N, C-alpha and C positions, 0 to 999 in steps of 0.2 A: 505690589512690590516689585513685582518681573514685569511690570510696564516699566517703573520709572528706573530697574536696572536696563533694561533695554535700551529704554531714549540715552540714560547717561555715556551708552556704550558710542551712539548714534553722536554725541556731541565731542566727545575724545576723537573719532574718528575722524569726524567735519574739520576738528581741529588742527589733525594734520592737513587734509585736504584744500584748505583753505591756502593752506604756505603751499602750492604748487597743485595744479589740476592734473599734470599728467600722470597716468594709468599703468604702470611699470606689470608687465608677469613675467616675470623671470621665472622658470618652473625650475632649474637647478637649484638658482638662490634659496628658490622657496619649500625645497626636500628637508632642510633643516627645522620647518614648523612641525611642533607637532602637530599630531592626523584629528586628536580628536580635540583640539581647544579651534583648529581652523571649522569643523563643522559646526560649534556652537557660538563661534563669533557668526559665521557666516546665517544663522540659522534667525538669532537676537539681532541683527544690522534690519534683515531682512523683514523681519516680523514689527521692530519699531518703526520701521518707513512707513509700515503699511496703517502703522497706529497713528501716526503723526499727520497722516494724507488727511483720512476719512474716519471717525467714531467709527460709522456705520456704511462700508461700501455698499454704493446702487449698481444693483443688476442690470437693470435700464440704462440704454442710451439718452436717456433722453434727461437723466441725470449732469449736475456741471462737470465743465473740464477737470476740474479735483476731484470729483467722485469716480470720475469713471477711468479715471487717469491709477486712484488708487483701486480699482476696481482690478482693471489687468495686472498692474502688481499682488493683489491678493492671490491671484490667479497662476501667474507667474511662480510667486513664492512659492507654492501647493508642489509646483512638478521640482522644482529647487530641491527643496526639504526632502521630495521622494528621492532623488537622484543622489543628494549629500549622503542621507542614510541608507541606501543601498549601497553606496562606491566607498563609504567608510567603517563597513561589518560585513565587508567582505575581505579576504586577508591578503588578496592580489591583486586588487585596485582601492586600496584605503589613501595611496597619494594621488591618485588622479582626483581626491575632492578639492585639491588646492588651483585646480583649473577652474574652478567659481569663486575664488576670491576676488578677479573684477567683477565678477557681476556686480557683486554685493558693493563695492565701491564704486561702480556707476552709477548705482542707484541712488547714494548717498550724496552725490555729484551733483545728481539731477534732481537735488529738493528744490530747489527753485520753480520746476513743475508744478508742488505739488501746493504753488501759493497763488497759482493764475486763474480769475476769475475773481479773487480776492480784492482787498486794496493795498493802499499806501501803508497801511497799517498794519497788518498782517504782516508784509513784507518784511515792515523792518525789523518787528518784533522775532520775525522765523529766524533772518539772515543775524542782525543785529545780537543775537543771542550765539550764534556763532564767530561772531568775532568780525562779522561785515563793515564798512563803512561808506556812510554815503549812500543808502540802498535809495533807488528810487523806481517805482512801480509804473508804469504805462498799459494801454492796453486798446486798443482799435479793432472793435468788432471781435474776430475769432482771434486776435492776433495780443501776445503778451510779450512784453522785455521788464527784463529785473534788470540792474546795474547795480555795480555795487564795486568795493576796494576790499582787500585785507590788510593786516595791518603792515604789511612791508609795502603797499600802494600801487600794486597790481592791480588794475584795473580788468574787472570782468564786466561782462554780457552775455547773459542769458536769455535765448527768446523763441518761445514757442509760435505753434499755427494749428490751431484745431480746428479738424471737420466735424462738426457734432452729428450731419449725418451720417457719416459712414463709422464714426467714433473713433477718430483718427488723429495722429498725435504729434507734430514735428516739430525737433527742439532743434537750436544750435549754441554753443557757448564762443565765445573769443576771450584770450587773455590778451591785455594791451595789443587790444586789434587784431592778433590771429586768429583764424578759427580753430581750435583744438576739440570738441567735440562735437556730435551726429548722433541724434538717437529720435526715434521713431516706435509708434506700435500702434495696430489697425486689428478692429475686429474682423474676423473671417465668419465663413460660412460653421467654421466647425471650433472657432474659439476666437484666439490671438494669433499673431506676431507680428513678434519685435526685432530691434537690432541697436547696437550700439557698434558707433565707431570713434576711436579716441589716437588723437595722436600726441605719443608720449614726449616726454620731458627729452630722450635720447635720439627724436627722430624717427624710433620704428613706430609700428600702428596696431593695433587691437580691435580683431573685429569680435561681437557676439551677436549671435542668430539664434534667437527662439522662436518654438512653435507651441503653443499650452492647447488641449484637446481635451478640454474636461479638467480633469485628475494626472492625465498623461501630458507629456509632453519628448520635447529634444530642442537640446540645445548646442549647439554650434561653436568653435573656439577659431579664429583664422588670425595669423600678423600678414598677411599678403595685403602689399602696398596700397593705395587709394582708397577710396571712399567707395561704398556697396550702392547701387542701383536703389534707387526709393525704392519703398514697401508698395503694391499695389493694391494686396488683399487678395490674391487671389491665388496667391503663395498655396502648395501641399504643403500637410501637414508634415515633412519630411525636408523642406526649404534646407534647414541648417545643416543635415549630410553634406550640404557641397564643401563643409569647412574640413581642414587640414584634421580639427580636432573635434571631435562629439558626442554625445551622450543622449541614448533615449530610455524612457522608461515606459512601457506599458503595464498596466496592473503594479503585480510581481515581478515582472522580467523586465530584467536593464540590460541592455545592446550599447555597442560605439565603438570606436575609434581612437584609439591613444594614439597622443604625439607619436609618440616611434611607429603606428603603423598596427599594432596588435589589437585584434577584433575581440569584443565582448562580446557574454552571450551567458546571460546566468540568470538562477531564480534567486529570491532574497524576501527573507523574513523582515518586515517592519517592525524597528522597537516600538516602546512603549511610549517615548518623546517625540514620534515624528508622526505619532498616530492622535497624541491628544491635538 
């Protein structure tokens, strides 16, 4: 039942996303959102996406592109849940958790990547169920493309190139011929690094940088214009701290820097729901 509820949340959220892929991250407007509801939404959306991409995540690079992408999402989700739990239960940092809403939305927009390495029928079923029309799937070697249109007639093309030796996936997406999404992840010696770049509907940009080291990690958030440099796999576990805003968890210690420049450093006690 929990899986079905999470899946329905994804369906509803994707219905909104297909109407326009720009992701807005207005922190001031978000301050009206209830903190507790936001935490539950982040966790539910991430968990549902991980369930959809693969029933049993593969921890080996030798898995398929969809399996390895799912493994990365699962690792990132572990860090996201810990940060969400720690920030939301601290009375001084409760609103900071809203900064992660964009990451949850980002993974939902990235849903076509979970269909790479499958086939036309899988793409039609997966995206058609979300309201996409005229879905076409193609692949050539380790490059994949899924094209579709929404109910308003906007045309989307989602492309990705996977490097199986490095376990690295680079994706781009266009809407009506204009690129508006760039995303990638790479496996590293300590875990994973990843980043998302979005061109929002209002012309602003949103950048999310991620480093995962086991169950610890750091997430950085920036609105600096311009696409970030491609990942190399040699990044340190601290590379997201170059962002304007960042949050890091090591064990039960959370550190960070809020958007207004406030430094964070505190211990938290994991809640029961976060440890399950």
